[in-house]
DSSP file (Angstrom, degrees, kcal/mol; ACC not computed):
  #  RESIDUE AA STRUCTURE BP1 BP2  ACC     N-H-->O    O-->H-N    N-H-->O    O-->H-N    TCO  KAPPA ALPHA  PHI   PSI    X-CA   Y-CA   Z-CA
    1    1 A M              0   0    0      0, 0.0    49,-3.3     0, 0.0     2,-0.4   0.000 360.0 360.0 360.0 129.0    0.0    0.0    0.0
    2    2 A T  E     -A   49   0A   0     47,-0.2     2,-0.3    48,-0.1    47,-0.2  -0.829 360.0-173.2-102.0 136.7    1.4    3.4   -1.0
    3    3 A T  E     -A   48   0A   0     45,-2.4    45,-3.3    -2,-0.4     2,-0.5  -0.916  19.1-134.4-122.9 155.4    0.7    6.6    0.9
    4    4 A I  E     +A   47   0A   0     -2,-0.3    43,-0.2    43,-0.2    66,-0.0  -0.946  33.9 165.7-110.6 127.6    1.6   10.2    0.0
    5    5 A E  E     -A   46   0A   0     41,-2.5    41,-3.1    -2,-0.5     3,-0.1  -0.921  43.8 -83.7-137.1 157.8    3.0   12.2    2.8
    6    6 A P  E     -A   45   0A   0      0, 0.0    39,-0.3     0, 0.0     2,-0.1  -0.391  53.2-109.2 -60.6 140.7    4.9   15.5    3.2
    7    7 A M        -     0   0    0     37,-2.3     2,-0.3    64,-0.2    37,-0.2  -0.472  36.7-162.5 -71.0 142.5    8.6   15.1    2.6
    8    8 A T    >>  -     0   0    0     -2,-0.1     3,-1.3     1,-0.1     4,-0.5  -0.787  34.7-105.9-119.3 167.0   10.8   15.4    5.7
    9    9 A L  G >4 S+     0   0    0     -2,-0.3     3,-1.2     1,-0.3    -1,-0.1   0.856 120.3  61.3 -59.0 -34.2   14.5   16.1    6.1
   10   10 A A  G 34 S+     0   0    0      1,-0.2     4,-0.3     2,-0.1    -1,-0.3   0.734  98.0  58.7 -65.6 -21.5   14.9   12.4    7.0
   11   11 A D  G X> S+     0   0    0     -3,-1.3     4,-2.4     1,-0.2     3,-0.6   0.667  80.1  91.0 -79.4 -17.1   13.6   11.4    3.6
   12   12 A I  H <X S+     0   0    0     -3,-1.2     4,-3.1    -4,-0.5     5,-0.2   0.850  79.8  54.6 -56.1 -43.6   16.3   13.3    1.7
   13   13 A P  H 3> S+     0   0    0      0, 0.0     4,-1.7     0, 0.0    -1,-0.2   0.921 113.9  42.4 -57.6 -41.5   18.9   10.4    1.4
   14   14 A Q  H <> S+     0   0    0     -3,-0.6     4,-2.0    -4,-0.3    -2,-0.2   0.884 114.2  51.4 -70.2 -37.9   16.2    8.2   -0.2
   15   15 A V  H  X S+     0   0    0     -4,-2.4     4,-2.9     1,-0.2    -1,-0.2   0.919 108.1  52.6 -62.6 -43.8   15.0   11.0   -2.4
   16   16 A L  H  X S+     0   0    0     -4,-3.1     4,-2.6    -5,-0.2    -1,-0.2   0.896 107.6  51.9 -59.0 -40.8   18.6   11.7   -3.5
   17   17 A A  H  X S+     0   0    0     -4,-1.7     4,-1.7    -5,-0.2    -1,-0.2   0.922 112.8  44.1 -63.3 -43.7   19.0    8.0   -4.5
   18   18 A I  H  X S+     0   0    0     -4,-2.0     4,-1.3     2,-0.2    -2,-0.2   0.905 111.9  54.0 -67.0 -40.7   15.8    8.1   -6.6
   19   19 A D  H  X S+     0   0    0     -4,-2.9     4,-2.4     1,-0.2     3,-0.4   0.915 108.3  49.3 -58.6 -45.1   16.8   11.5   -8.1
   20   20 A R  H  < S+     0   0    0     -4,-2.6    -1,-0.2     1,-0.2    -2,-0.2   0.861 112.5  47.8 -63.9 -36.1   20.2   10.0   -9.2
   21   21 A L  H  < S+     0   0    0     -4,-1.7    -1,-0.2    -5,-0.2    -2,-0.2   0.717 119.2  40.3 -74.9 -20.5   18.5    7.0  -10.8
   22   22 A S  H  < S+     0   0    0     -4,-1.3    -2,-0.2    -3,-0.4    -3,-0.2   0.734 113.1  41.3-103.3 -26.6   15.9    9.2  -12.6
   23   23 A F     <  -     0   0    0     -4,-2.4    -1,-0.2    -5,-0.2    63,-0.0  -0.961  59.6-141.4-132.6 142.8   17.8   12.3  -13.9
   24   24 A P  S    S+     0   0    0      0, 0.0    -1,-0.1     0, 0.0    -4,-0.0   0.781 107.3  37.1 -68.4 -26.0   21.1   13.0  -15.5
   25   25 A L  S    S-     0   0    0     -6,-0.1    -5,-0.1    -3,-0.0   122,-0.1  -0.687  87.0-171.2-125.4  77.7   21.4   16.2  -13.5
   26   26 A P        -     0   0    0      0, 0.0    -6,-0.1     0, 0.0   -10,-0.1  -0.223  27.7-101.5 -69.7 159.2   20.0   15.4  -10.0
   27   27 A W        -     0   0    0      1,-0.1     2,-0.2     2,-0.0    -4,-0.1  -0.324  39.9-112.9 -70.0 160.4   19.4   18.0   -7.4
   28   28 A S     >  -     0   0    0      1,-0.1     4,-1.9    -2,-0.0     5,-0.2  -0.532  20.2-112.8 -92.5 163.2   21.8   18.3   -4.5
   29   29 A E  H  > S+     0   0    0      1,-0.2     4,-2.4     2,-0.2     5,-0.2   0.895 119.3  55.1 -59.3 -40.8   21.2   17.5   -0.9
   30   30 A I  H  > S+     0   0    0      1,-0.2     4,-2.6     2,-0.2    -1,-0.2   0.891 104.1  54.4 -61.5 -40.2   21.6   21.2   -0.1
   31   31 A S  H  > S+     0   0    0      2,-0.2     4,-2.4     1,-0.2    -1,-0.2   0.929 110.1  45.7 -61.4 -45.1   18.9   22.1   -2.6
   32   32 A Y  H  X S+     0   0    0     -4,-1.9     4,-2.3     2,-0.2    -2,-0.2   0.921 112.2  51.2 -64.5 -42.8   16.4   19.8   -1.0
   33   33 A K  H  X S+     0   0    0     -4,-2.4     4,-2.1     1,-0.2     5,-0.3   0.923 111.5  47.5 -60.2 -43.7   17.2   21.0    2.5
   34   34 A K  H  X>S+     0   0    0     -4,-2.6     4,-2.9     1,-0.2     5,-1.6   0.905 110.2  52.3 -64.6 -41.0   16.7   24.6    1.4
   35   35 A E  H  <5S+     0   0    0     -4,-2.4     7,-0.3    -5,-0.2     4,-0.2   0.914 115.4  41.4 -60.5 -41.3   13.4   23.8   -0.3
   36   36 A L  H  <5S+     0   0    0     -4,-2.3    -1,-0.2    -5,-0.2    -2,-0.2   0.795 129.1  25.8 -77.8 -28.3   12.2   22.1    2.9
   37   37 A T  H  <5S+     0   0    0     -4,-2.1    -3,-0.2    -5,-0.2    -2,-0.2   0.694 131.2  24.7-111.5 -22.5   13.5   24.7    5.4
   38   38 A E  T  <5S+     0   0    0     -4,-2.9     2,-1.0    -5,-0.3    -3,-0.2   0.704  97.5  79.3-119.2 -26.7   13.8   28.0    3.7
   39   39 A N    > < -     0   0    0     -5,-1.6     3,-1.4    -4,-0.2    -1,-0.1  -0.750  50.6-173.4 -93.7 102.6   11.5   28.3    0.7
   40   40 A T  T 3  S+     0   0    0     -2,-1.0    -1,-0.2     1,-0.3    35,-0.0   0.668  85.4  57.2 -69.7 -15.3    8.0   29.1    2.0
   41   41 A N  T 3  S+     0   0    0     -3,-0.1    34,-2.9    33,-0.1     2,-0.3   0.550  88.5  97.4 -88.3  -8.6    6.6   28.6   -1.5
   42   42 A A  E <   - B   0  74A   0     -3,-1.4     2,-0.4    -7,-0.3    32,-0.2  -0.625  47.4-178.6 -89.7 139.2    7.9   25.0   -1.8
   43   43 A H  E     - B   0  73A   0     30,-2.6    30,-2.3    -2,-0.3     2,-0.4  -0.973   6.8-177.1-137.0 118.9    5.8   22.0   -1.1
   44   44 A F  E     - B   0  72A   0     -2,-0.4   -37,-2.3    28,-0.2     2,-0.3  -0.932   2.4-174.4-124.0 142.6    7.3   18.5   -1.4
   45   45 A F  E     -AB   6  71A   0     26,-2.9    26,-2.2    -2,-0.4     2,-0.4  -0.918   9.3-150.9-131.3 155.7    5.7   15.1   -1.0
   46   46 A V  E     -AB   5  70A   0    -41,-3.1   -41,-2.5    -2,-0.3     2,-0.6  -0.955  15.0-133.4-124.9 148.2    6.9   11.5   -1.0
   47   47 A A  E     -AB   4  69A   0     22,-2.4    21,-3.2    -2,-0.4    22,-1.1  -0.901  29.9-161.8 -95.3 126.2    5.3    8.3   -2.0
   48   48 A V  E     -AB   3  67A   0    -45,-3.3   -45,-2.4    -2,-0.6     2,-0.6  -0.935  15.9-137.2-117.6 129.9    5.9    5.8    0.8
   49   49 A D  E     -AB   2  66A   0     17,-2.7    17,-0.8    -2,-0.5   -47,-0.2  -0.760  16.4-168.6 -83.2 122.3    5.5    2.0    0.5
   50   50 A G        +     0   0    0    -49,-3.3     2,-0.1    -2,-0.6    -1,-0.1   0.350  41.8 122.2 -97.3   6.7    3.8    0.8    3.6
   51   51 A E        -     0   0    0    -50,-0.2     2,-0.3    15,-0.1    13,-0.2  -0.456  57.2-132.4 -71.6 140.7    4.3   -2.9    3.3
   52   52 A R        -     0   0    0     -2,-0.1     2,-0.1    11,-0.1    -1,-0.1  -0.650  15.9-121.8 -87.8 146.7    6.2   -4.6    6.1
   53   53 A T     >  -     0   0    0     -2,-0.3     4,-2.4     1,-0.1     5,-0.2  -0.453  35.7-101.0 -76.7 164.0    9.0   -7.0    5.5
   54   54 A G  H  > S+     0   0    0      1,-0.2     4,-2.6     2,-0.2     5,-0.2   0.896 121.6  47.2 -55.0 -46.4    8.5  -10.5    6.8
   55   55 A W  H  > S+     0   0    0      1,-0.2     4,-2.1     2,-0.2    -1,-0.2   0.851 110.9  52.1 -69.1 -32.3   10.7  -10.0    9.9
   56   56 A Q  H  >>S+     0   0    0      2,-0.2     5,-2.3     1,-0.2     4,-0.6   0.920 112.5  45.8 -66.7 -41.8    9.1   -6.7   10.8
   57   57 A Q  H ><5S+     0   0    0     -4,-2.4     3,-0.8     1,-0.2    -2,-0.2   0.925 112.0  51.3 -65.6 -43.7    5.7   -8.3   10.6
   58   58 A W  H 3<5S+     0   0    0     -4,-2.6    -1,-0.2     1,-0.3    -2,-0.2   0.885 113.5  44.2 -61.4 -40.0    6.8  -11.3   12.6
   59   59 A L  H 3<5S-     0   0    0     -4,-2.1    -1,-0.3    -5,-0.2    -2,-0.2   0.522 111.2-121.6 -82.7  -4.9    8.2   -9.0   15.3
   60   60 A G  T <<5 +     0   0    0     -3,-0.8    -3,-0.2    -4,-0.6    -4,-0.1   0.725  60.3 150.5  73.0  21.0    5.1   -6.8   15.3
   61   61 A R      < -     0   0    0     -5,-2.3    -1,-0.2    -6,-0.2     3,-0.1  -0.535  52.5-103.6 -84.3 151.6    7.2   -3.7   14.4
   62   62 A P        -     0   0    0      0, 0.0    -1,-0.1     0, 0.0    -5,-0.0  -0.392  50.6 -89.1 -67.2 153.4    5.7   -0.9   12.4
   63   63 A P        -     0   0    0      0, 0.0     2,-0.2     0, 0.0   -11,-0.1  -0.307  41.1-111.5 -63.6 145.6    6.9   -0.8    8.7
   64   64 A Q        -     0   0    0    -13,-0.2     2,-0.7     1,-0.1   -15,-0.0  -0.531  37.4-104.7 -72.0 144.9   10.1    1.1    7.9
   65   65 A R        -     0   0    0     -2,-0.2     2,-0.6   -17,-0.1   -15,-0.1  -0.624  42.7-175.6 -74.7 112.7    9.4    4.3    5.9
   66   66 A R  E     -B   49   0A   0    -17,-0.8   -17,-2.7    -2,-0.7     2,-0.4  -0.934  15.1-147.5-116.1 109.5   10.5    3.4    2.4
   67   67 A V  E     +B   48   0A   0     -2,-0.6   -19,-0.2   -19,-0.2     3,-0.1  -0.607  23.2 170.3 -77.0 127.1   10.3    6.3   -0.1
   68   68 A I  E     -     0   0A   0    -21,-3.2    20,-3.2    -2,-0.4     2,-0.3   0.479  64.9  -1.5-114.2  -8.6    9.5    5.1   -3.6
   69   69 A G  E     -BC  47  87A   0    -22,-1.1   -22,-2.4    18,-0.3    -1,-0.3  -0.982  58.3-164.1-169.7 168.4    8.9    8.5   -5.3
   70   70 A F  E     -BC  46  86A   0     16,-2.7    16,-2.5    -2,-0.3     2,-0.3  -0.984   2.7-173.5-156.1 162.3    8.7   12.2   -4.7
   71   71 A M  E     -BC  45  85A   0    -26,-2.2   -26,-2.9    -2,-0.3     2,-0.3  -0.978   4.0-165.2-157.6 154.2    7.5   15.4   -6.2
   72   72 A G  E     +BC  44  84A   0     12,-2.7    11,-1.9    -2,-0.3    12,-1.5  -0.986   5.5 179.7-139.6 151.4    7.8   19.1   -5.5
   73   73 A Y  E     -BC  43  82A   0    -30,-2.3   -30,-2.6    -2,-0.3     2,-0.5  -0.982  22.1-132.2-145.0 158.9    6.0   22.2   -6.6
   74   74 A W  E     -BC  42  81A   0      7,-2.4     7,-2.9    -2,-0.3     2,-0.7  -0.950  14.7-146.4-111.6 129.9    6.3   25.9   -5.9
   75   75 A H  E     + C   0  80A   0    -34,-2.9     2,-0.5    -2,-0.5     5,-0.2  -0.866  23.8 174.8 -96.3 113.0    3.1   27.9   -5.1
   76   76 A I  E >   - C   0  79A   0      3,-2.8     3,-2.4    -2,-0.7     2,-0.7  -0.957  60.2 -56.0-126.6 112.2    3.5   31.4   -6.6
   77   77 A V  T 3  S-     0   0    0     -2,-0.5    -2,-0.0     1,-0.3     0, 0.0  -0.425 124.5 -16.8  56.8-101.5    0.5   33.7   -6.4
   78   78 A D  T 3  S+     0   0    0     -2,-0.7    36,-3.3    35,-0.1    37,-1.5   0.151 121.1  89.9-116.9  18.9   -2.2   31.6   -8.2
   79   79 A E  E <   -Cd  76 115A   0     -3,-2.4    -3,-2.8    34,-0.2     2,-0.6  -0.918  57.4-153.0-121.4 141.9    0.1   29.1   -9.9
   80   80 A A  E     -Cd  75 116A   0     35,-2.4    37,-2.4    -2,-0.4     2,-0.7  -0.960  15.3-164.6-106.0 116.3    1.6   25.7   -9.0
   81   81 A H  E     -Cd  74 117A   0     -7,-2.9    -7,-2.4    -2,-0.6     2,-0.6  -0.897  14.6-140.8-104.4 112.2    4.8   25.2  -10.8
   82   82 A I  E     +C   73   0A   0     35,-2.8    37,-0.5    -2,-0.7    -9,-0.3  -0.589  23.3 178.4 -74.1 117.6    5.8   21.5  -10.7
   83   83 A S  E     -     0   0A   0    -11,-1.9     2,-0.3    -2,-0.6   -10,-0.2   0.768  59.5  -3.6 -94.5 -29.2    9.6   21.5  -10.2
   84   84 A T  E     +C   72   0A   0    -12,-1.5   -12,-2.7     2,-0.0    -1,-0.3  -0.975  51.9 173.4-163.8 147.6   10.3   17.8   -9.9
   85   85 A I  E     +C   71   0A   0     -2,-0.3     2,-0.3   -14,-0.3   -14,-0.2  -0.917  14.9 155.8-157.2 133.7    8.7   14.4   -9.9
   86   86 A A  E     -C   70   0A   0    -16,-2.5   -16,-2.7    -2,-0.3     2,-0.4  -0.989  22.7-156.4-158.1 150.8   10.2   11.0  -10.0
   87   87 A V  E     -C   69   0A   0     -2,-0.3   -18,-0.3   -18,-0.3     5,-0.1  -0.986  39.9 -97.2-128.2 140.7    9.5    7.4   -9.0
   88   88 A H    >>  -     0   0    0    -20,-3.2     3,-2.3    -2,-0.4     4,-0.6  -0.286  37.7-117.7 -54.0 137.0   12.1    4.7   -8.3
   89   89 A P  G >4 S+     0   0    0      0, 0.0     3,-0.9     0, 0.0    -1,-0.1   0.820 113.5  55.6 -50.2 -36.9   12.6    2.6  -11.4
   90   90 A R  G 34 S+     0   0    0      1,-0.2    -2,-0.1     3,-0.0   -22,-0.0   0.678 111.4  44.6 -70.7 -15.9   11.4   -0.6   -9.7
   91   91 A W  G X4 S+     0   0    0     -3,-2.3     3,-0.7   -23,-0.2     5,-0.5   0.355  85.2 121.8-110.1   3.6    8.1    1.1   -8.7
   92   92 A R  T <<  +     0   0    0     -3,-0.9    -4,-0.0    -4,-0.6   -23,-0.0  -0.281  67.6  26.9 -70.6 156.2    7.3    2.8  -12.0
   93   93 A R  T 3  S+     0   0    0      1,-0.1    -1,-0.2     0, 0.0    -3,-0.0   0.761  93.3  99.5  64.2  29.4    4.0    2.1  -13.8
   94   94 A R  S <  S-     0   0    0     -3,-0.7    -2,-0.1     0, 0.0    -1,-0.1   0.279 101.7 -98.1-121.4   5.5    2.2    1.2  -10.6
   95   95 A G  S  > S+     0   0    0     -4,-0.1     4,-2.5     3,-0.0     5,-0.2   0.371  89.8 117.1 100.3  -5.7    0.4    4.5  -10.0
   96   96 A A  H  > S+     0   0    0     -5,-0.5     4,-2.5     1,-0.2     5,-0.2   0.902  78.7  49.8 -65.9 -39.8    2.7    6.2   -7.5
   97   97 A G  H  > S+     0   0    0      2,-0.2     4,-2.4     1,-0.2    -1,-0.2   0.906 111.9  48.5 -64.2 -40.7    3.6    9.1   -9.9
   98   98 A E  H  > S+     0   0    0      2,-0.2     4,-2.6     1,-0.2    -2,-0.2   0.915 110.7  50.6 -64.5 -43.6   -0.1    9.7  -10.6
   99   99 A E  H  X S+     0   0    0     -4,-2.5     4,-2.6     2,-0.2     5,-0.2   0.916 110.4  50.1 -61.1 -43.3   -0.9    9.6   -6.9
  100  100 A L  H  X S+     0   0    0     -4,-2.5     4,-2.5     1,-0.2     5,-0.2   0.934 111.4  48.7 -59.3 -46.7    1.9   12.2   -6.2
  101  101 A L  H  X S+     0   0    0     -4,-2.4     4,-2.5     1,-0.2    -2,-0.2   0.928 112.6  46.9 -60.1 -47.7    0.6   14.4   -9.0
  102  102 A V  H  X S+     0   0    0     -4,-2.6     4,-2.6     2,-0.2     5,-0.2   0.928 113.2  48.0 -63.2 -46.8   -3.0   14.3   -7.8
  103  103 A V  H  X S+     0   0    0     -4,-2.6     4,-2.5     1,-0.2    -1,-0.2   0.928 113.1  48.3 -61.6 -44.4   -2.1   15.0   -4.1
  104  104 A A  H  X S+     0   0    0     -4,-2.5     4,-2.5    -5,-0.2    -1,-0.2   0.910 112.8  47.7 -64.1 -41.6    0.1   17.9   -5.1
  105  105 A L  H  X S+     0   0    0     -4,-2.5     4,-2.3     2,-0.2    -1,-0.2   0.886 111.7  49.6 -68.9 -37.1   -2.5   19.4   -7.3
  106  106 A K  H  X S+     0   0    0     -4,-2.6     4,-2.1     2,-0.2    -1,-0.2   0.910 111.6  50.1 -63.4 -41.2   -5.2   19.1   -4.7
  107  107 A H  H  X S+     0   0    0     -4,-2.5     4,-0.9    -5,-0.2    -2,-0.2   0.924 109.7  50.3 -62.5 -43.9   -2.9   20.7   -2.2
  108  108 A A  H ><>S+     0   0    0     -4,-2.5     5,-2.5     1,-0.2     3,-0.6   0.888 108.0  53.4 -62.2 -39.4   -2.2   23.5   -4.6
  109  109 A L  H ><5S+     0   0    0     -4,-2.3     3,-1.7     1,-0.2    -1,-0.2   0.913 104.1  55.7 -59.7 -42.0   -5.9   24.0   -5.1
  110  110 A S  H 3<5S+     0   0    0     -4,-2.1    -1,-0.2     1,-0.3    -2,-0.2   0.742 106.3  51.8 -64.6 -21.4   -6.3   24.3   -1.3
  111  111 A L  T <<5S-     0   0    0     -4,-0.9    -1,-0.3    -3,-0.6    -2,-0.2   0.432 128.3 -96.3 -92.8  -1.5   -3.8   27.1   -1.3
  112  112 A G  T < 5 +     0   0    0     -3,-1.7    -3,-0.2    -4,-0.3     2,-0.1   0.540  69.1 153.6 101.0   8.3   -5.7   29.0   -4.1
  113  113 A A      < +     0   0    0     -5,-2.5    -1,-0.3    -6,-0.1   -34,-0.2  -0.469  19.3 179.9 -69.2 141.8   -3.8   27.9   -7.2
  114  114 A V        +     0   0    0    -36,-3.3    47,-1.2     1,-0.2     2,-0.3   0.489  66.1  32.2-117.1 -12.1   -5.9   28.1  -10.3
  115  115 A M  E     -d   79   0A   0    -37,-1.5   -35,-2.4    45,-0.2     2,-0.4  -0.963  62.0-154.4-142.0 160.3   -3.3   26.9  -12.8
  116  116 A A  E     -dE  80 158A   0     42,-2.2    42,-2.2    -2,-0.3     2,-0.3  -0.992  11.3-175.0-135.6 144.7   -0.3   24.5  -12.9
  117  117 A T  E     +dE  81 157A   0    -37,-2.4   -35,-2.8    -2,-0.4     2,-0.3  -0.914   7.4 163.3-133.9 161.2    2.7   24.5  -15.2
  118  118 A L  E     - E   0 156A   0     38,-1.7    38,-2.6    -2,-0.3     2,-0.4  -0.973  29.7-126.7-165.2 163.1    5.7   22.2  -15.7
  119  119 A E  E     - E   0 155A   0    -37,-0.5     2,-0.3    -2,-0.3    36,-0.2  -0.957  27.6-179.2-114.4 141.2    8.5   21.4  -18.1
  120  120 A V  E     - E   0 154A   0     34,-1.7    34,-3.4    -2,-0.4    -2,-0.0  -0.994  35.9 -95.3-139.1 144.9    9.1   17.9  -19.3
  121  121 A R  E >   - E   0 153A   0     -2,-0.3     3,-1.4    32,-0.2    32,-0.2  -0.297  29.7-127.4 -58.4 140.3   11.6   16.4  -21.6
  122  122 A E  T 3  S+     0   0    0     30,-2.0    -1,-0.1     1,-0.3    31,-0.1   0.842 110.5  52.3 -56.1 -34.7   10.5   16.1  -25.2
  123  123 A S  T 3  S+     0   0    0     29,-0.2     2,-1.8     1,-0.2    -1,-0.3   0.579  83.7  92.8 -80.8  -9.6   11.5   12.4  -25.2
  124  124 A N    <>  +     0   0    0     -3,-1.4     4,-1.9     1,-0.2    -1,-0.2  -0.527  43.8 159.3 -89.3  75.7    9.5   11.6  -22.0
  125  125 A K  H  >  +     0   0    0     -2,-1.8     4,-2.2     1,-0.2    -1,-0.2   0.821  68.0  58.8 -67.9 -32.9    6.3   10.5  -23.7
  126  126 A A  H  > S+     0   0    0     -3,-0.2     4,-1.9     2,-0.2    -1,-0.2   0.937 108.6  44.6 -63.7 -45.7    5.0    8.5  -20.6
  127  127 A A  H  > S+     0   0    0      1,-0.2     4,-2.6     2,-0.2     5,-0.2   0.917 111.4  53.5 -64.1 -42.4    5.1   11.6  -18.4
  128  128 A Q  H  X S+     0   0    0     -4,-1.9     4,-2.4     1,-0.2    -1,-0.2   0.888 107.3  51.9 -60.0 -38.5    3.5   13.7  -21.1
  129  129 A A  H  X S+     0   0    0     -4,-2.2     4,-1.9     2,-0.2    -1,-0.2   0.906 109.1  49.9 -64.8 -41.1    0.6   11.2  -21.4
  130  130 A L  H  X S+     0   0    0     -4,-1.9     4,-0.9     2,-0.2    -2,-0.2   0.939 111.6  48.0 -61.1 -47.1    0.1   11.3  -17.6
  131  131 A Y  H ><>S+     0   0    0     -4,-2.6     5,-2.4     1,-0.2     3,-0.7   0.889 109.6  52.6 -63.5 -38.8    0.0   15.1  -17.6
  132  132 A R  H ><5S+     0   0    0     -4,-2.4     3,-2.1     1,-0.2    -1,-0.2   0.879 100.5  62.3 -63.8 -36.8   -2.4   15.1  -20.5
  133  133 A K  H 3<5S+     0   0    0     -4,-1.9    -1,-0.2     1,-0.3    -2,-0.2   0.827 105.5  47.8 -56.2 -31.1   -4.7   12.8  -18.6
  134  134 A Y  T <<5S-     0   0    0     -4,-0.9    -1,-0.3    -3,-0.7    30,-0.3   0.081 130.3 -92.4-101.9  22.5   -5.1   15.5  -16.0
  135  135 A G  T < 5S+     0   0    0     -3,-2.1    24,-0.3     1,-0.3    -3,-0.2   0.438  73.9 147.9  90.5   0.9   -5.8   18.3  -18.5
  136  136 A F      < -     0   0    0     -5,-2.4     2,-0.4    -6,-0.1    -1,-0.3  -0.448  25.9-166.9 -69.7 141.7   -2.3   19.6  -19.2
  137  137 A E  E     -F  157   0A   0     20,-2.6    20,-2.3    -2,-0.1     2,-0.4  -0.957  28.6-103.9-127.7 149.1   -1.7   20.9  -22.7
  138  138 A E  E     +F  156   0A   0     -2,-0.4    18,-0.2    18,-0.2     3,-0.1  -0.575  40.9 168.0 -70.4 126.7    1.5   21.8  -24.5
  139  139 A V  E     -     0   0A   0     16,-3.1     2,-0.3    -2,-0.4    17,-0.2   0.404  58.9 -29.1-120.2  -2.2    1.7   25.6  -24.6
  140  140 A G  E     -F  155   0A   0     15,-1.1    15,-2.6     2,-0.0     2,-0.3  -0.984  55.7-105.6 172.6-177.9    5.3   26.1  -25.7
  141  141 A R  E     -F  154   0A   0     -2,-0.3     2,-0.6    13,-0.2    13,-0.2  -0.973  10.9-146.3-133.5 146.7    8.8   24.8  -25.9
  142  142 A R  E >   -F  153   0A   0     11,-2.6    11,-2.2    -2,-0.3     3,-1.3  -0.934  31.7-134.5-112.1 104.2   12.0   25.8  -24.2
  143  143 A K  T 3  S-     0   0    0     -2,-0.6     9,-0.1     1,-0.3     8,-0.1  -0.332  79.7  -6.2 -63.2 133.0   14.7   25.1  -26.7
  144  144 A H  T 3  S+     0   0    0      6,-0.4    -1,-0.3     1,-0.1     8,-0.2   0.822  85.3 153.1  54.4  37.3   17.9   23.3  -25.5
  145  145 A Y    <   +     0   0    0     -3,-1.3     2,-0.6     6,-0.4     7,-0.2   0.844  47.5  73.7 -67.1 -38.1   16.5   23.5  -21.9
  146  146 A Y    >>  -     0   0    0      5,-2.2     4,-2.5    -4,-0.2     3,-0.5  -0.703  66.8-157.0 -89.9 121.4   18.3   20.4  -20.5
  147  147 A R  T 34 S+     0   0    0     -2,-0.6    -1,-0.1     1,-0.2    -2,-0.0   0.751  84.4  65.1 -68.5 -25.8   22.0   21.0  -20.0
  148  148 A D  T 34 S-     0   0    0      1,-0.2    -1,-0.2     3,-0.1    -2,-0.0   0.875 129.9  -4.0 -69.7 -35.4   23.1   17.4  -20.1
  149  149 A N  T <4 S-     0   0    0     -3,-0.5    -2,-0.2     2,-0.1    -1,-0.2   0.358  92.1-111.2-140.0   5.1   22.1   16.9  -23.8
  150  150 A G     <  +     0   0    0     -4,-2.5    -6,-0.4     1,-0.2    -5,-0.2   0.624  58.3 163.3  73.9  12.6   20.5   20.1  -25.0
  151  151 A E        -     0   0    0     -5,-0.3    -5,-2.2    -7,-0.2    -6,-0.4  -0.313  39.7-110.7 -65.0 146.7   17.1   18.4  -25.3
  152  152 A D        -     0   0    0     -8,-0.2   -30,-2.0    -7,-0.2     2,-0.4  -0.416  24.1-133.9 -72.5 152.0   14.1   20.7  -25.6
  153  153 A A  E     -EF 121 142A   0    -11,-2.2   -11,-2.6   -32,-0.2     2,-0.6  -0.898  10.5-136.7-103.9 139.0   11.5   21.0  -22.8
  154  154 A V  E     -EF 120 141A   0    -34,-3.4   -34,-1.7    -2,-0.4     2,-0.6  -0.859  17.7-143.3 -91.3 124.2    7.8   20.8  -23.5
  155  155 A L  E     -EF 119 140A   0    -15,-2.6   -16,-3.1    -2,-0.6   -15,-1.1  -0.805  23.0-173.9 -91.3 123.0    6.1   23.5  -21.5
  156  156 A M  E     -EF 118 138A   0    -38,-2.6   -38,-1.7    -2,-0.6     2,-0.3  -0.929   6.4-179.5-123.7 143.9    2.7   22.2  -20.3
  157  157 A T  E     -EF 117 137A   0    -20,-2.3   -20,-2.6    -2,-0.4     2,-0.4  -0.985  13.8-162.6-140.2 148.1   -0.1   24.0  -18.5
  158  158 A V  E     -E  116   0A   0    -42,-2.2   -42,-2.2    -2,-0.3     3,-0.2  -0.998  16.6-155.0-129.7 131.6   -3.5   23.3  -17.1
  159  159 A Q  S    S+     0   0    0     -2,-0.4   -44,-0.2     1,-0.4     2,-0.1  -0.913  77.1  22.7-153.4 124.7   -6.0   26.0  -16.2
  160  160 A P  S >> S-     0   0    0      0, 0.0     3,-1.1     0, 0.0     4,-0.5   0.605  74.9-151.9 -80.4 157.1   -8.2   25.8  -14.3
  161  161 A I  H >> S+     0   0    0    -47,-1.2     3,-1.1     1,-0.2     4,-0.7   0.845  89.6  71.0 -60.3 -35.2   -6.8   23.0  -12.2
  162  162 A R  H >4 S+     0   0    0      1,-0.3     3,-0.8     2,-0.2     4,-0.4   0.789  86.9  66.0 -55.6 -30.2  -10.3   21.8  -11.2
  163  163 A V  H X4 S+     0   0    0     -3,-1.1     3,-1.2     1,-0.2    -1,-0.3   0.908  99.1  50.5 -59.9 -42.6  -10.9   20.5  -14.7
  164  164 A M  H X< S+     0   0    0     -3,-1.1     3,-1.7    -4,-0.5    -1,-0.2   0.649  89.7  77.7 -77.2 -12.6   -8.3   17.8  -14.5
  165  165 A M  G X< S+     0   0    0     -3,-0.8     3,-1.3    -4,-0.7    -1,-0.3   0.726  81.5  71.2 -66.9 -18.2   -9.6   16.4  -11.2
  166  166 A N  G <  S+     0   0    0     -3,-1.2    -1,-0.3    -4,-0.4    -2,-0.2   0.693  87.1  65.7 -66.8 -18.0  -12.3   14.7  -13.2
  167  167 A A  G <  S+     0   0    0     -3,-1.7    -1,-0.2    -4,-0.1    -2,-0.2   0.513  74.3 125.0 -84.0  -4.2   -9.7   12.3  -14.5
  168  168 A E    <         0   0    0     -3,-1.3    -3,-0.0     1,-0.2   -34,-0.0  -0.147 360.0 360.0 -57.5 150.7   -9.0   10.8  -11.1
  169  169 A R              0   0    0      0, 0.0    -1,-0.2     0, 0.0    -3,-0.0   0.479 360.0 360.0 -72.4 360.0   -9.3    7.0  -10.9
């Protein structure tokens, strides 16, 4: 069972590991710490696998917190700008990324956001399909946006956010 919870400082080592597995230019530990402690506009969440291992269950211990994905967004005036989202490769295509997206967008709505934006690699068709499912549309391109290979970013926006909540499972 996966749950979505606010990211904590204790989650950063696991988030960094997923970030390194997911992106050619991962964020630094300092960046995550600053987002969580200094940026009042930043909101970060983790997807946590709640299954117990056999020995934990046998001993009656609570499950260890295992982060399987994360996402962050910045709430600026009436906009949610999704800054990062990733799921551990072993946990992809099981719905954790979608759950992270929905929780973050609902959270942004509760803060008064009416639109959401993001950049996604032109080659990341799976992510683009997920975003389209929730009403995001391509509104532009950022040429040579990604420093590792010069790939373009597709700029996607949904407005109003409420429209895409109809796509929930």
